[in-house]
mmCIF entry with sequence, helices, sheets and N, C-alpha, C, O atoms, coordinates in Angstrom:
data_MODEL
# 
_entry.id   MODEL 
# 
_entity.id                         1 
_entity.type                       polymer 
_entity.pdbx_number_of_molecules   1 
# 
_entity_poly.entity_id                      1 
_entity_poly.type                           'polypeptide(L)' 
_entity_poly.nstd_linkage                   no 
_entity_poly.nstd_monomer                   no 
_entity_poly.pdbx_seq_one_letter_code       
;(UNK)(UNK)(UNK)(UNK)(UNK)(UNK)(UNK)(UNK)(UNK)(UNK)(UNK)(UNK)(UNK)(UNK)(UNK)(UNK)
(UNK)(UNK)(UNK)(UNK)(UNK)(UNK)(UNK)(UNK)(UNK)(UNK)(UNK)(UNK)(UNK)(UNK)(UNK)(UNK)
(UNK)(UNK)(UNK)(UNK)(UNK)(UNK)(UNK)(UNK)(UNK)(UNK)(UNK)(UNK)(UNK)(UNK)(UNK)(UNK)
(UNK)(UNK)(UNK)(UNK)(UNK)(UNK)
;
_entity_poly.pdbx_seq_one_letter_code_can   XXXXXXXXXXXXXXXXXXXXXXXXXXXXXXXXXXXXXXXXXXXXXXXXXXXXXX 
_entity_poly.pdbx_strand_id                 A 
# 
loop_
_entity_poly_seq.entity_id 
_entity_poly_seq.num 
_entity_poly_seq.mon_id 
_entity_poly_seq.hetero 
1 1  UNK n 
1 2  UNK n 
1 3  UNK n 
1 4  UNK n 
1 5  UNK n 
1 6  UNK n 
1 7  UNK n 
1 8  UNK n 
1 9  UNK n 
1 10 UNK n 
1 11 UNK n 
1 12 UNK n 
1 13 UNK n 
1 14 UNK n 
1 15 UNK n 
1 16 UNK n 
1 17 UNK n 
1 18 UNK n 
1 19 UNK n 
1 20 UNK n 
1 21 UNK n 
1 22 UNK n 
1 23 UNK n 
1 24 UNK n 
1 25 UNK n 
1 26 UNK n 
1 27 UNK n 
1 28 UNK n 
1 29 UNK n 
1 30 UNK n 
1 31 UNK n 
1 32 UNK n 
1 33 UNK n 
1 34 UNK n 
1 35 UNK n 
1 36 UNK n 
1 37 UNK n 
1 38 UNK n 
1 39 UNK n 
1 40 UNK n 
1 41 UNK n 
1 42 UNK n 
1 43 UNK n 
1 44 UNK n 
1 45 UNK n 
1 46 UNK n 
1 47 UNK n 
1 48 UNK n 
1 49 UNK n 
1 50 UNK n 
1 51 UNK n 
1 52 UNK n 
1 53 UNK n 
1 54 UNK n 
# 
_struct_asym.id          A 
_struct_asym.entity_id   1 
# 
_struct_conf.conf_type_id            HELX_P 
_struct_conf.id                      HELX_P1 
_struct_conf.pdbx_PDB_helix_id       AA1 
_struct_conf.beg_label_comp_id       UNK 
_struct_conf.beg_label_asym_id       A 
_struct_conf.beg_label_seq_id        4 
_struct_conf.pdbx_beg_PDB_ins_code   ? 
_struct_conf.end_label_comp_id       UNK 
_struct_conf.end_label_asym_id       A 
_struct_conf.end_label_seq_id        53 
_struct_conf.pdbx_end_PDB_ins_code   ? 
_struct_conf.beg_auth_comp_id        UNK 
_struct_conf.beg_auth_asym_id        A 
_struct_conf.beg_auth_seq_id         4 
_struct_conf.end_auth_comp_id        UNK 
_struct_conf.end_auth_asym_id        A 
_struct_conf.end_auth_seq_id         53 
_struct_conf.pdbx_PDB_helix_class    1 
_struct_conf.details                 ? 
_struct_conf.pdbx_PDB_helix_length   50 
# 
_struct_conf_type.id          HELX_P 
_struct_conf_type.criteria    ? 
_struct_conf_type.reference   ? 
# 
loop_
_atom_site.group_PDB 
_atom_site.id 
_atom_site.type_symbol 
_atom_site.label_atom_id 
_atom_site.label_alt_id 
_atom_site.label_comp_id 
_atom_site.label_asym_id 
_atom_site.label_entity_id 
_atom_site.label_seq_id 
_atom_site.pdbx_PDB_ins_code 
_atom_site.Cartn_x 
_atom_site.Cartn_y 
_atom_site.Cartn_z 
_atom_site.occupancy 
_atom_site.B_iso_or_equiv 
_atom_site.pdbx_formal_charge 
_atom_site.auth_seq_id 
_atom_site.auth_comp_id 
_atom_site.auth_asym_id 
_atom_site.auth_atom_id 
_atom_site.pdbx_PDB_model_num 
ATOM 1   N N  . UNK A 1 1  ? 167.820 65.280 37.284 1.00 0.00 ? 1  UNK A N  1 
ATOM 2   C CA . UNK A 1 1  ? 168.929 66.321 36.658 1.00 0.00 ? 1  UNK A CA 1 
ATOM 3   C C  . UNK A 1 1  ? 169.619 66.939 37.836 1.00 0.00 ? 1  UNK A C  1 
ATOM 4   O O  . UNK A 1 1  ? 168.996 67.330 38.823 1.00 0.00 ? 1  UNK A O  1 
ATOM 5   N N  . UNK A 1 2  ? 171.020 67.022 37.700 1.00 0.00 ? 2  UNK A N  1 
ATOM 6   C CA . UNK A 1 2  ? 171.913 67.520 38.792 1.00 0.00 ? 2  UNK A CA 1 
ATOM 7   C C  . UNK A 1 2  ? 171.931 69.103 38.475 1.00 0.00 ? 2  UNK A C  1 
ATOM 8   O O  . UNK A 1 2  ? 172.238 69.559 37.373 1.00 0.00 ? 2  UNK A O  1 
ATOM 9   N N  . UNK A 1 3  ? 171.605 69.782 39.456 1.00 0.00 ? 3  UNK A N  1 
ATOM 10  C CA . UNK A 1 3  ? 171.684 71.191 39.323 1.00 0.00 ? 3  UNK A CA 1 
ATOM 11  C C  . UNK A 1 3  ? 172.957 71.785 39.771 1.00 0.00 ? 3  UNK A C  1 
ATOM 12  O O  . UNK A 1 3  ? 173.685 71.147 40.531 1.00 0.00 ? 3  UNK A O  1 
ATOM 13  N N  . UNK A 1 4  ? 173.278 72.972 39.351 1.00 0.00 ? 4  UNK A N  1 
ATOM 14  C CA . UNK A 1 4  ? 174.546 73.611 39.804 1.00 0.00 ? 4  UNK A CA 1 
ATOM 15  C C  . UNK A 1 4  ? 174.671 73.836 41.279 1.00 0.00 ? 4  UNK A C  1 
ATOM 16  O O  . UNK A 1 4  ? 175.765 73.899 41.841 1.00 0.00 ? 4  UNK A O  1 
ATOM 17  N N  . UNK A 1 5  ? 173.463 73.963 41.922 1.00 0.00 ? 5  UNK A N  1 
ATOM 18  C CA . UNK A 1 5  ? 173.432 74.153 43.347 1.00 0.00 ? 5  UNK A CA 1 
ATOM 19  C C  . UNK A 1 5  ? 173.786 72.898 44.047 1.00 0.00 ? 5  UNK A C  1 
ATOM 20  O O  . UNK A 1 5  ? 174.482 72.951 45.061 1.00 0.00 ? 5  UNK A O  1 
ATOM 21  N N  . UNK A 1 6  ? 173.372 71.815 43.593 1.00 0.00 ? 6  UNK A N  1 
ATOM 22  C CA . UNK A 1 6  ? 173.697 70.467 44.296 1.00 0.00 ? 6  UNK A CA 1 
ATOM 23  C C  . UNK A 1 6  ? 175.177 70.319 44.107 1.00 0.00 ? 6  UNK A C  1 
ATOM 24  O O  . UNK A 1 6  ? 175.834 69.940 45.077 1.00 0.00 ? 6  UNK A O  1 
ATOM 25  N N  . UNK A 1 7  ? 175.763 70.568 42.999 1.00 0.00 ? 7  UNK A N  1 
ATOM 26  C CA . UNK A 1 7  ? 177.197 70.511 42.833 1.00 0.00 ? 7  UNK A CA 1 
ATOM 27  C C  . UNK A 1 7  ? 177.999 71.282 43.793 1.00 0.00 ? 7  UNK A C  1 
ATOM 28  O O  . UNK A 1 7  ? 178.956 70.770 44.374 1.00 0.00 ? 7  UNK A O  1 
ATOM 29  N N  . UNK A 1 8  ? 177.611 72.573 43.985 1.00 0.00 ? 8  UNK A N  1 
ATOM 30  C CA . UNK A 1 8  ? 178.200 73.606 44.837 1.00 0.00 ? 8  UNK A CA 1 
ATOM 31  C C  . UNK A 1 8  ? 178.104 73.163 46.362 1.00 0.00 ? 8  UNK A C  1 
ATOM 32  O O  . UNK A 1 8  ? 179.018 73.364 47.161 1.00 0.00 ? 8  UNK A O  1 
ATOM 33  N N  . UNK A 1 9  ? 177.039 72.608 46.648 1.00 0.00 ? 9  UNK A N  1 
ATOM 34  C CA . UNK A 1 9  ? 176.616 72.175 48.118 1.00 0.00 ? 9  UNK A CA 1 
ATOM 35  C C  . UNK A 1 9  ? 177.630 70.953 48.271 1.00 0.00 ? 9  UNK A C  1 
ATOM 36  O O  . UNK A 1 9  ? 178.214 70.833 49.348 1.00 0.00 ? 9  UNK A O  1 
ATOM 37  N N  . UNK A 1 10 ? 177.844 70.129 47.342 1.00 0.00 ? 10 UNK A N  1 
ATOM 38  C CA . UNK A 1 10 ? 178.671 68.933 47.459 1.00 0.00 ? 10 UNK A CA 1 
ATOM 39  C C  . UNK A 1 10 ? 180.051 69.393 47.716 1.00 0.00 ? 10 UNK A C  1 
ATOM 40  O O  . UNK A 1 10 ? 180.696 68.951 48.666 1.00 0.00 ? 10 UNK A O  1 
ATOM 41  N N  . UNK A 1 11 ? 180.599 70.419 46.753 1.00 0.00 ? 11 UNK A N  1 
ATOM 42  C CA . UNK A 1 11 ? 181.951 70.817 46.870 1.00 0.00 ? 11 UNK A CA 1 
ATOM 43  C C  . UNK A 1 11 ? 182.079 71.428 48.195 1.00 0.00 ? 11 UNK A C  1 
ATOM 44  O O  . UNK A 1 11 ? 183.050 71.122 48.887 1.00 0.00 ? 11 UNK A O  1 
ATOM 45  N N  . UNK A 1 12 ? 181.188 72.272 48.632 1.00 0.00 ? 12 UNK A N  1 
ATOM 46  C CA . UNK A 1 12 ? 181.247 72.933 50.056 1.00 0.00 ? 12 UNK A CA 1 
ATOM 47  C C  . UNK A 1 12 ? 181.431 71.790 51.039 1.00 0.00 ? 12 UNK A C  1 
ATOM 48  O O  . UNK A 1 12 ? 182.372 71.872 51.828 1.00 0.00 ? 12 UNK A O  1 
ATOM 49  N N  . UNK A 1 13 ? 180.636 70.740 51.073 1.00 0.00 ? 13 UNK A N  1 
ATOM 50  C CA . UNK A 1 13 ? 180.687 69.840 52.010 1.00 0.00 ? 13 UNK A CA 1 
ATOM 51  C C  . UNK A 1 13 ? 182.159 69.252 52.145 1.00 0.00 ? 13 UNK A C  1 
ATOM 52  O O  . UNK A 1 13 ? 182.841 69.248 53.170 1.00 0.00 ? 13 UNK A O  1 
ATOM 53  N N  . UNK A 1 14 ? 182.503 68.755 50.892 1.00 0.00 ? 14 UNK A N  1 
ATOM 54  C CA . UNK A 1 14 ? 183.852 68.114 50.818 1.00 0.00 ? 14 UNK A CA 1 
ATOM 55  C C  . UNK A 1 14 ? 184.943 68.948 51.374 1.00 0.00 ? 14 UNK A C  1 
ATOM 56  O O  . UNK A 1 14 ? 185.850 68.455 52.043 1.00 0.00 ? 14 UNK A O  1 
ATOM 57  N N  . UNK A 1 15 ? 184.851 70.292 51.080 1.00 0.00 ? 15 UNK A N  1 
ATOM 58  C CA . UNK A 1 15 ? 185.845 71.211 51.479 1.00 0.00 ? 15 UNK A CA 1 
ATOM 59  C C  . UNK A 1 15 ? 185.906 71.291 53.113 1.00 0.00 ? 15 UNK A C  1 
ATOM 60  O O  . UNK A 1 15 ? 186.935 71.320 53.789 1.00 0.00 ? 15 UNK A O  1 
ATOM 61  N N  . UNK A 1 16 ? 184.630 71.317 53.559 1.00 0.00 ? 16 UNK A N  1 
ATOM 62  C CA . UNK A 1 16 ? 184.514 71.525 54.995 1.00 0.00 ? 16 UNK A CA 1 
ATOM 63  C C  . UNK A 1 16 ? 185.017 70.183 55.666 1.00 0.00 ? 16 UNK A C  1 
ATOM 64  O O  . UNK A 1 16 ? 185.679 70.231 56.703 1.00 0.00 ? 16 UNK A O  1 
ATOM 65  N N  . UNK A 1 17 ? 184.689 68.974 55.052 1.00 0.00 ? 17 UNK A N  1 
ATOM 66  C CA . UNK A 1 17 ? 185.275 67.670 55.686 1.00 0.00 ? 17 UNK A CA 1 
ATOM 67  C C  . UNK A 1 17 ? 186.851 67.735 55.476 1.00 0.00 ? 17 UNK A C  1 
ATOM 68  O O  . UNK A 1 17 ? 187.534 67.347 56.423 1.00 0.00 ? 17 UNK A O  1 
ATOM 69  N N  . UNK A 1 18 ? 187.426 68.139 54.454 1.00 0.00 ? 18 UNK A N  1 
ATOM 70  C CA . UNK A 1 18 ? 188.862 68.134 54.266 1.00 0.00 ? 18 UNK A CA 1 
ATOM 71  C C  . UNK A 1 18 ? 189.562 69.124 55.245 1.00 0.00 ? 18 UNK A C  1 
ATOM 72  O O  . UNK A 1 18 ? 190.651 68.890 55.769 1.00 0.00 ? 18 UNK A O  1 
ATOM 73  N N  . UNK A 1 19 ? 188.863 70.201 55.430 1.00 0.00 ? 19 UNK A N  1 
ATOM 74  C CA . UNK A 1 19 ? 189.529 71.171 56.399 1.00 0.00 ? 19 UNK A CA 1 
ATOM 75  C C  . UNK A 1 19 ? 189.406 70.581 57.802 1.00 0.00 ? 19 UNK A C  1 
ATOM 76  O O  . UNK A 1 19 ? 190.325 70.686 58.614 1.00 0.00 ? 19 UNK A O  1 
ATOM 77  N N  . UNK A 1 20 ? 188.233 69.946 58.082 1.00 0.00 ? 20 UNK A N  1 
ATOM 78  C CA . UNK A 1 20 ? 188.190 69.372 59.401 1.00 0.00 ? 20 UNK A CA 1 
ATOM 79  C C  . UNK A 1 20 ? 189.219 68.246 59.626 1.00 0.00 ? 20 UNK A C  1 
ATOM 80  O O  . UNK A 1 20 ? 189.782 68.117 60.713 1.00 0.00 ? 20 UNK A O  1 
ATOM 81  N N  . UNK A 1 21 ? 189.451 67.445 58.592 1.00 0.00 ? 21 UNK A N  1 
ATOM 82  C CA . UNK A 1 21 ? 190.453 66.444 58.636 1.00 0.00 ? 21 UNK A CA 1 
ATOM 83  C C  . UNK A 1 21 ? 191.865 67.011 58.909 1.00 0.00 ? 21 UNK A C  1 
ATOM 84  O O  . UNK A 1 21 ? 192.624 66.499 59.732 1.00 0.00 ? 21 UNK A O  1 
ATOM 85  N N  . UNK A 1 22 ? 192.180 68.126 58.151 1.00 0.00 ? 22 UNK A N  1 
ATOM 86  C CA . UNK A 1 22 ? 193.509 68.792 58.276 1.00 0.00 ? 22 UNK A CA 1 
ATOM 87  C C  . UNK A 1 22 ? 193.611 69.282 59.748 1.00 0.00 ? 22 UNK A C  1 
ATOM 88  O O  . UNK A 1 22 ? 194.659 69.163 60.382 1.00 0.00 ? 22 UNK A O  1 
ATOM 89  N N  . UNK A 1 23 ? 192.468 69.844 60.275 1.00 0.00 ? 23 UNK A N  1 
ATOM 90  C CA . UNK A 1 23 ? 192.591 70.446 61.724 1.00 0.00 ? 23 UNK A CA 1 
ATOM 91  C C  . UNK A 1 23 ? 192.798 69.163 62.677 1.00 0.00 ? 23 UNK A C  1 
ATOM 92  O O  . UNK A 1 23 ? 193.641 69.188 63.574 1.00 0.00 ? 23 UNK A O  1 
ATOM 93  N N  . UNK A 1 24 ? 192.087 68.183 62.465 1.00 0.00 ? 24 UNK A N  1 
ATOM 94  C CA . UNK A 1 24 ? 192.258 67.080 63.321 1.00 0.00 ? 24 UNK A CA 1 
ATOM 95  C C  . UNK A 1 24 ? 193.695 66.438 63.260 1.00 0.00 ? 24 UNK A C  1 
ATOM 96  O O  . UNK A 1 24 ? 194.261 65.960 64.243 1.00 0.00 ? 24 UNK A O  1 
ATOM 97  N N  . UNK A 1 25 ? 194.179 66.481 62.079 1.00 0.00 ? 25 UNK A N  1 
ATOM 98  C CA . UNK A 1 25 ? 195.536 65.904 61.932 1.00 0.00 ? 25 UNK A CA 1 
ATOM 99  C C  . UNK A 1 25 ? 196.521 66.834 62.604 1.00 0.00 ? 25 UNK A C  1 
ATOM 100 O O  . UNK A 1 25 ? 197.517 66.371 63.160 1.00 0.00 ? 25 UNK A O  1 
ATOM 101 N N  . UNK A 1 26 ? 196.267 68.172 62.570 1.00 0.00 ? 26 UNK A N  1 
ATOM 102 C CA . UNK A 1 26 ? 197.139 69.171 63.156 1.00 0.00 ? 26 UNK A CA 1 
ATOM 103 C C  . UNK A 1 26 ? 197.076 68.851 64.689 1.00 0.00 ? 26 UNK A C  1 
ATOM 104 O O  . UNK A 1 26 ? 198.129 68.695 65.307 1.00 0.00 ? 26 UNK A O  1 
ATOM 105 N N  . UNK A 1 27 ? 195.867 68.750 65.314 1.00 0.00 ? 27 UNK A N  1 
ATOM 106 C CA . UNK A 1 27 ? 195.673 68.542 66.688 1.00 0.00 ? 27 UNK A CA 1 
ATOM 107 C C  . UNK A 1 27 ? 196.379 67.408 67.139 1.00 0.00 ? 27 UNK A C  1 
ATOM 108 O O  . UNK A 1 27 ? 197.098 67.470 68.136 1.00 0.00 ? 27 UNK A O  1 
ATOM 109 N N  . UNK A 1 28 ? 196.214 66.265 66.411 1.00 0.00 ? 28 UNK A N  1 
ATOM 110 C CA . UNK A 1 28 ? 196.875 64.952 66.766 1.00 0.00 ? 28 UNK A CA 1 
ATOM 111 C C  . UNK A 1 28 ? 198.410 64.959 66.826 1.00 0.00 ? 28 UNK A C  1 
ATOM 112 O O  . UNK A 1 28 ? 199.089 64.300 67.613 1.00 0.00 ? 28 UNK A O  1 
ATOM 113 N N  . UNK A 1 29 ? 198.903 65.886 65.781 1.00 0.00 ? 29 UNK A N  1 
ATOM 114 C CA . UNK A 1 29 ? 200.402 65.995 65.673 1.00 0.00 ? 29 UNK A CA 1 
ATOM 115 C C  . UNK A 1 29 ? 200.954 66.826 66.775 1.00 0.00 ? 29 UNK A C  1 
ATOM 116 O O  . UNK A 1 29 ? 202.045 66.584 67.290 1.00 0.00 ? 29 UNK A O  1 
ATOM 117 N N  . UNK A 1 30 ? 200.115 67.891 67.158 1.00 0.00 ? 30 UNK A N  1 
ATOM 118 C CA . UNK A 1 30 ? 200.540 68.717 68.338 1.00 0.00 ? 30 UNK A CA 1 
ATOM 119 C C  . UNK A 1 30 ? 200.540 67.947 69.577 1.00 0.00 ? 30 UNK A C  1 
ATOM 120 O O  . UNK A 1 30 ? 201.447 68.075 70.399 1.00 0.00 ? 30 UNK A O  1 
ATOM 121 N N  . UNK A 1 31 ? 199.499 67.106 69.752 1.00 0.00 ? 31 UNK A N  1 
ATOM 122 C CA . UNK A 1 31 ? 199.330 66.099 70.873 1.00 0.00 ? 31 UNK A CA 1 
ATOM 123 C C  . UNK A 1 31 ? 200.573 65.189 71.045 1.00 0.00 ? 31 UNK A C  1 
ATOM 124 O O  . UNK A 1 31 ? 201.083 64.908 72.130 1.00 0.00 ? 31 UNK A O  1 
ATOM 125 N N  . UNK A 1 32 ? 200.993 64.761 69.815 1.00 0.00 ? 32 UNK A N  1 
ATOM 126 C CA . UNK A 1 32 ? 202.042 63.674 69.764 1.00 0.00 ? 32 UNK A CA 1 
ATOM 127 C C  . UNK A 1 32 ? 203.315 64.596 70.199 1.00 0.00 ? 32 UNK A C  1 
ATOM 128 O O  . UNK A 1 32 ? 204.034 64.110 71.072 1.00 0.00 ? 32 UNK A O  1 
ATOM 129 N N  . UNK A 1 33 ? 203.632 65.756 69.730 1.00 0.00 ? 33 UNK A N  1 
ATOM 130 C CA . UNK A 1 33 ? 204.679 66.474 69.949 1.00 0.00 ? 33 UNK A CA 1 
ATOM 131 C C  . UNK A 1 33 ? 204.793 66.757 71.393 1.00 0.00 ? 33 UNK A C  1 
ATOM 132 O O  . UNK A 1 33 ? 205.874 66.614 71.963 1.00 0.00 ? 33 UNK A O  1 
ATOM 133 N N  . UNK A 1 34 ? 203.608 67.197 72.086 1.00 0.00 ? 34 UNK A N  1 
ATOM 134 C CA . UNK A 1 34 ? 203.599 67.512 73.515 1.00 0.00 ? 34 UNK A CA 1 
ATOM 135 C C  . UNK A 1 34 ? 203.968 66.321 74.328 1.00 0.00 ? 34 UNK A C  1 
ATOM 136 O O  . UNK A 1 34 ? 204.784 66.414 75.245 1.00 0.00 ? 34 UNK A O  1 
ATOM 137 N N  . UNK A 1 35 ? 203.313 65.070 73.973 1.00 0.00 ? 35 UNK A N  1 
ATOM 138 C CA . UNK A 1 35 ? 203.576 63.879 74.695 1.00 0.00 ? 35 UNK A CA 1 
ATOM 139 C C  . UNK A 1 35 ? 205.055 63.373 74.588 1.00 0.00 ? 35 UNK A C  1 
ATOM 140 O O  . UNK A 1 35 ? 205.599 62.776 75.517 1.00 0.00 ? 35 UNK A O  1 
ATOM 141 N N  . UNK A 1 36 ? 205.677 63.651 73.385 1.00 0.00 ? 36 UNK A N  1 
ATOM 142 C CA . UNK A 1 36 ? 206.992 63.360 73.106 1.00 0.00 ? 36 UNK A CA 1 
ATOM 143 C C  . UNK A 1 36 ? 208.008 64.230 74.026 1.00 0.00 ? 36 UNK A C  1 
ATOM 144 O O  . UNK A 1 36 ? 209.006 63.722 74.536 1.00 0.00 ? 36 UNK A O  1 
ATOM 145 N N  . UNK A 1 37 ? 207.677 65.493 74.173 1.00 0.00 ? 37 UNK A N  1 
ATOM 146 C CA . UNK A 1 37 ? 208.543 66.390 74.860 1.00 0.00 ? 37 UNK A CA 1 
ATOM 147 C C  . UNK A 1 37 ? 208.330 66.045 76.395 1.00 0.00 ? 37 UNK A C  1 
ATOM 148 O O  . UNK A 1 37 ? 209.301 66.085 77.151 1.00 0.00 ? 37 UNK A O  1 
ATOM 149 N N  . UNK A 1 38 ? 207.170 65.733 76.824 1.00 0.00 ? 38 UNK A N  1 
ATOM 150 C CA . UNK A 1 38 ? 206.755 65.323 78.210 1.00 0.00 ? 38 UNK A CA 1 
ATOM 151 C C  . UNK A 1 38 ? 207.611 64.257 78.432 1.00 0.00 ? 38 UNK A C  1 
ATOM 152 O O  . UNK A 1 38 ? 208.341 64.328 79.421 1.00 0.00 ? 38 UNK A O  1 
ATOM 153 N N  . UNK A 1 39 ? 207.676 63.219 77.666 1.00 0.00 ? 39 UNK A N  1 
ATOM 154 C CA . UNK A 1 39 ? 208.463 61.948 77.944 1.00 0.00 ? 39 UNK A CA 1 
ATOM 155 C C  . UNK A 1 39 ? 209.810 62.306 78.152 1.00 0.00 ? 39 UNK A C  1 
ATOM 156 O O  . UNK A 1 39 ? 210.411 61.844 79.122 1.00 0.00 ? 39 UNK A O  1 
ATOM 157 N N  . UNK A 1 40 ? 210.410 63.151 77.276 1.00 0.00 ? 40 UNK A N  1 
ATOM 158 C CA . UNK A 1 40 ? 211.764 63.589 77.284 1.00 0.00 ? 40 UNK A CA 1 
ATOM 159 C C  . UNK A 1 40 ? 212.139 64.195 78.541 1.00 0.00 ? 40 UNK A C  1 
ATOM 160 O O  . UNK A 1 40 ? 213.217 63.942 79.079 1.00 0.00 ? 40 UNK A O  1 
ATOM 161 N N  . UNK A 1 41 ? 211.138 65.124 79.107 1.00 0.00 ? 41 UNK A N  1 
ATOM 162 C CA . UNK A 1 41 ? 211.431 65.812 80.401 1.00 0.00 ? 41 UNK A CA 1 
ATOM 163 C C  . UNK A 1 41 ? 211.467 64.768 81.527 1.00 0.00 ? 41 UNK A C  1 
ATOM 164 O O  . UNK A 1 41 ? 212.332 64.833 82.400 1.00 0.00 ? 41 UNK A O  1 
ATOM 165 N N  . UNK A 1 42 ? 210.588 63.864 81.512 1.00 0.00 ? 42 UNK A N  1 
ATOM 166 C CA . UNK A 1 42 ? 210.565 62.766 82.588 1.00 0.00 ? 42 UNK A CA 1 
ATOM 167 C C  . UNK A 1 42 ? 211.771 62.076 82.530 1.00 0.00 ? 42 UNK A C  1 
ATOM 168 O O  . UNK A 1 42 ? 212.426 61.924 83.561 1.00 0.00 ? 42 UNK A O  1 
ATOM 169 N N  . UNK A 1 43 ? 212.148 61.640 81.466 1.00 0.00 ? 43 UNK A N  1 
ATOM 170 C CA . UNK A 1 43 ? 213.450 60.820 81.310 1.00 0.00 ? 43 UNK A CA 1 
ATOM 171 C C  . UNK A 1 43 ? 214.643 61.558 81.866 1.00 0.00 ? 43 UNK A C  1 
ATOM 172 O O  . UNK A 1 43 ? 215.470 61.022 82.603 1.00 0.00 ? 43 UNK A O  1 
ATOM 173 N N  . UNK A 1 44 ? 214.688 62.825 81.472 1.00 0.00 ? 44 UNK A N  1 
ATOM 174 C CA . UNK A 1 44 ? 215.728 63.613 81.956 1.00 0.00 ? 44 UNK A CA 1 
ATOM 175 C C  . UNK A 1 44 ? 215.765 63.806 83.402 1.00 0.00 ? 44 UNK A C  1 
ATOM 176 O O  . UNK A 1 44 ? 216.828 63.787 84.022 1.00 0.00 ? 44 UNK A O  1 
ATOM 177 N N  . UNK A 1 45 ? 214.558 64.003 83.989 1.00 0.00 ? 45 UNK A N  1 
ATOM 178 C CA . UNK A 1 45 ? 214.296 64.110 85.397 1.00 0.00 ? 45 UNK A CA 1 
ATOM 179 C C  . UNK A 1 45 ? 214.906 62.904 86.149 1.00 0.00 ? 45 UNK A C  1 
ATOM 180 O O  . UNK A 1 45 ? 215.696 63.020 87.086 1.00 0.00 ? 45 UNK A O  1 
ATOM 181 N N  . UNK A 1 46 ? 214.451 61.715 85.634 1.00 0.00 ? 46 UNK A N  1 
ATOM 182 C CA . UNK A 1 46 ? 214.737 60.417 86.230 1.00 0.00 ? 46 UNK A CA 1 
ATOM 183 C C  . UNK A 1 46 ? 216.213 60.113 86.197 1.00 0.00 ? 46 UNK A C  1 
ATOM 184 O O  . UNK A 1 46 ? 216.750 59.481 87.107 1.00 0.00 ? 46 UNK A O  1 
ATOM 185 N N  . UNK A 1 47 ? 216.872 60.568 85.139 1.00 0.00 ? 47 UNK A N  1 
ATOM 186 C CA . UNK A 1 47 ? 218.325 60.336 85.015 1.00 0.00 ? 47 UNK A CA 1 
ATOM 187 C C  . UNK A 1 47 ? 219.068 61.383 86.070 1.00 0.00 ? 47 UNK A C  1 
ATOM 188 O O  . UNK A 1 47 ? 220.111 61.060 86.639 1.00 0.00 ? 47 UNK A O  1 
ATOM 189 N N  . UNK A 1 48 ? 218.483 62.558 86.257 1.00 0.00 ? 48 UNK A N  1 
ATOM 190 C CA . UNK A 1 48 ? 219.090 63.454 87.154 1.00 0.00 ? 48 UNK A CA 1 
ATOM 191 C C  . UNK A 1 48 ? 218.910 62.913 88.556 1.00 0.00 ? 48 UNK A C  1 
ATOM 192 O O  . UNK A 1 48 ? 219.881 62.995 89.308 1.00 0.00 ? 48 UNK A O  1 
ATOM 193 N N  . UNK A 1 49 ? 217.802 62.378 88.995 1.00 0.00 ? 49 UNK A N  1 
ATOM 194 C CA . UNK A 1 49 ? 217.629 61.687 90.254 1.00 0.00 ? 49 UNK A CA 1 
ATOM 195 C C  . UNK A 1 49 ? 218.624 60.600 90.404 1.00 0.00 ? 49 UNK A C  1 
ATOM 196 O O  . UNK A 1 49 ? 219.156 60.443 91.503 1.00 0.00 ? 49 UNK A O  1 
ATOM 197 N N  . UNK A 1 50 ? 218.938 59.804 89.364 1.00 0.00 ? 50 UNK A N  1 
ATOM 198 C CA . UNK A 1 50 ? 219.708 58.600 89.452 1.00 0.00 ? 50 UNK A CA 1 
ATOM 199 C C  . UNK A 1 50 ? 221.053 59.031 89.796 1.00 0.00 ? 50 UNK A C  1 
ATOM 200 O O  . UNK A 1 50 ? 221.710 58.421 90.640 1.00 0.00 ? 50 UNK A O  1 
ATOM 201 N N  . UNK A 1 51 ? 221.536 60.150 89.126 1.00 0.00 ? 51 UNK A N  1 
ATOM 202 C CA . UNK A 1 51 ? 222.935 60.734 89.295 1.00 0.00 ? 51 UNK A CA 1 
ATOM 203 C C  . UNK A 1 51 ? 223.003 61.096 90.794 1.00 0.00 ? 51 UNK A C  1 
ATOM 204 O O  . UNK A 1 51 ? 223.979 60.780 91.476 1.00 0.00 ? 51 UNK A O  1 
ATOM 205 N N  . UNK A 1 52 ? 221.911 61.785 91.303 1.00 0.00 ? 52 UNK A N  1 
ATOM 206 C CA . UNK A 1 52 ? 221.902 62.403 92.758 1.00 0.00 ? 52 UNK A CA 1 
ATOM 207 C C  . UNK A 1 52 ? 222.087 61.210 93.698 1.00 0.00 ? 52 UNK A C  1 
ATOM 208 O O  . UNK A 1 52 ? 222.764 61.352 94.716 1.00 0.00 ? 52 UNK A O  1 
ATOM 209 N N  . UNK A 1 53 ? 221.508 60.030 93.393 1.00 0.00 ? 53 UNK A N  1 
ATOM 210 C CA . UNK A 1 53 ? 221.662 58.806 94.145 1.00 0.00 ? 53 UNK A CA 1 
ATOM 211 C C  . UNK A 1 53 ? 222.989 58.393 94.261 1.00 0.00 ? 53 UNK A C  1 
ATOM 212 O O  . UNK A 1 53 ? 223.412 58.013 95.353 1.00 0.00 ? 53 UNK A O  1 
ATOM 213 N N  . UNK A 1 54 ? 223.800 58.425 93.126 1.00 0.00 ? 54 UNK A N  1 
ATOM 214 C CA . UNK A 1 54 ? 225.076 57.856 93.155 1.00 0.00 ? 54 UNK A CA 1 
ATOM 215 C C  . UNK A 1 54 ? 225.892 58.830 93.951 1.00 0.00 ? 54 UNK A C  1 
ATOM 216 O O  . UNK A 1 54 ? 227.085 58.610 94.159 1.00 0.00 ? 54 UNK A O  1 
# 
């Protein structure tokens, strides 16, 4: 027989997993944004150096 406690524990576990997944997704998204902006800065710097060489 399934008790109410078992159901609540399962719901809590699912909620924790979902929240962890959302946090992980947010962290990955932030890392991707940081990487992209870093790449843009490097690209801008290399273009600036190229123009200085000319």
